[in-house]
N, C-alpha and C positions, 0 to 999 in steps of 0.2 A: 504494500500500500504506500502510495506516495505521501509526501508531506502535505500537499494540497488536499488530498482526500482525507487525511487524518484531521486537518484543520476544519474541513467541511463537516465531518462527522462530529467533531467536538462542538461546533456551533449548533448542530441539531440537538445534541444532548443538553445544551444549555437552554433550549426552549425556543430557538429561532425556527421560523418555518423554512421550507426548502428554498423559496425564492430569495429570502433575506440571506440565508446561509450561502447561496450561490453567488449573490452580488458581493458580499463581504470577502468571500474566498477569491473571487476574480480580481478584487482590488489588490490583494496581496500576492496572488498567483495569476498573472494575466494568462488568458487562454485556457483557464481551467474549465472542464466540463465534468459534471458529476457523473460517475458511473453508477448504474443501477446496482446498488449494494444489496447484499443479502440482509434480510431483516436483522437489525442489531438488537441484542438483548440488553439494552441500557436500562438502568433503573427507572421505573415509572415515576412520572411526576407526582408528587404528593397531591392528592385530591383534597380540596377543602372539606373539612368535616362540617356537615350540616347540623344545625342545632335541632335536636329533636324536641317534640312537644312534651316529653316526659319530664317529671320533676323528681328531684331527689326525695325519697320517702321521708327522710328525717326532716328536710326542709318543709315538706307538706305537713308533717305532724306539728312542727313548730308554728306554722301559719295557722293551722286549725286551733291550736291551743291558745294563740293570741286572740283569735276571733271569739272563742268560747269565753275567755276572760273578759273581753269587752262586753259581750252580751250579758254576762252575769253582773257586771258592774252597772249596766243600764237597768237591769231588772231590780237590783238592790236600790238604785236611786229612785226608780218608779215606786217601789214598795214604800220607801221612806216618805216620798212625797204624798202618796195616797193616804198614809197614816196621819200626816200633818194636815192635809187639805181635805176637809169633809164636804166641800162644795162640789157640785157636779159640773163637768165641763170637759172639753177635749184636751188631751195631752198628746202632743205630737212627738213621735219617737223617730230619730234618724239613726240608721245603722251604717256600716261601712259601704254597702252596696247602694247607698243613697235611696233606700226605699223608705217610704213613710207609712207608718201605721197609726191608727187612732185608737186609744183605749179610754173608755169612760170610767171615771171614778164614781163609785156608788155613793149616792146621797143618803145620809141617815134619816133625813126628814121626808117630808112630802113635797110634791111638785109645786114649784112656784107659779108656773103658768096656770095651773088649775086654780090656784088661789086668786090670781088676778082675774080670771074669768068669773069666778064666783063673786068677787068684789063688784064686778059690773052689775050684779043683780040689784045693787042699790038704786039703779036707774028705774027699776020697777017697784021701788019702795020696800024691798026686802034687804035691808041693811044687816050686816053681820053674818051672812051665810058663810063667808070664808072663815070666820072664827069657829064655826061648828066643824068645818073641814080640818082645821088645824087643832082639833081636840081642846077647844076652849069654849065649852058650852055656856058657862056663866057669863062671860063677857059677850058671847054671841046673843044671849037673851037680852042683855042690857042694850046692845046695839040695835036689836030688832025693835024694841019698844021705844027707844029714844031717837030713832032714825039715825043711827050711827053717831051718837052723842052730838046730835044736831049738825052732822056733816063733818065736824072737826075730827072725830075718831076715824071716820072713813078716809079722810085725807092723810091722817097720820099713818094709817095702815098701808097706804100706798108706799110710804117710805120704808117701813119696817117689814114688808112682806117677805123678803128673803130670810130675815131672822126668824119670823114666824114659821116659815117652811123648815128651817134647820132644826128648830127646837121641837117640832111636832113629832 
């Protein structure tokens, strides 16, 4: 094998294509024509390793453990908040996947909206019906016979209706 052919083969092994290797070899060895060589058994070019979709099992366990701890902390916070807050209303929960859920805290008393609707019965001269709903029959009778303490008691109950609902 001539020096030109050896140079040409070394360029091919370095990754040059046949046209580039021929041009470079002809620059150094004018008049060079590559001979059809037998297939050379050069070491194969290293193929880039593709990233697989699989995750290391230990890493997956650690990630799941973190998510579980965060969910437990959220649940504990909600439990503490529900024990402190006896009013009904929505509590919005955000977790890592940015999903929102709504959980309603149970009210110990009766419904405030029903109390307001019963309060409206004063317009047909049945004052104090809401007091019966909130388990206050004595004041309900007084409101019934005095037209809601001449209207002042009815107006006062508009302001304290949530407290009446909670204490019922």
